[in-house]
N, C-alpha and C positions, 0 to 999 in steps of 0.2 A: 416467522418473524425470520425480515433479512437486517442486521444487525447495521447500523454505521458506519461511515469509515472510520471515524473517529473511536468509535469501540473497537472495529475489528485489528487498528492498527496500536492500540493499548494493550490490547490481550497478547496479538502479535508482539507486540515488545516483552512483554512479562516472559513470554513461552523461549522469545530468544535470546534472553540473559544467559539461560540455560544451556545453550548450544555453544559448542566454541566451533559456528562453522564460517567458514570467510562471507564476504561484503556481499559479492556477487551472487552466493548460493543464498542469503538470505533474502535478497533483491528479489530471484525468479522467485522464490515462494510464498514470498509474500505478495505477488503480479498472481501466481494461480490462485490468490483466494477470494479475487477480486470478483467483485460483480461486472458482466459483460457490458455496462454502458458506461461503467469506470476506466475498463480496458480500451474501449471507446476514445471517451476522451481522454487520453493519456498520451494515447496513438499521436494525435493531433497537436499536443503539448510539446516543447522542447524534451529533449530526453536530460534526465538527472544522473549525474553519478554516486550518490548515496540514499542510502536507506533513507535515511532522515530527510533529504531533500522531495525523495518520492511520496513519502507517507503525507509530506506538506503539501503536493500536488494531489492528491488522492483525497485527502481530506478539502480542498479546494474546490475540486471538481465534484464529491458527493454533496457539499452544499450548493454547489451551483444547481445542482437536479433537484434539489428539496425545494 
């Protein structure tokens, strides 16, 4: 079972609330957990600076793949 990007983002958001990490560390960790097809689509998209922007892009990419 591969969760949807929105499920992954929701679970990641819940877990990251308990961590006191900097934004860049959260971005890196979030990116590591993505499927390869999502990472590929993200590599073609404009770079986003915030975790919330990246999450929006990831959900958009995932919806495009479905």
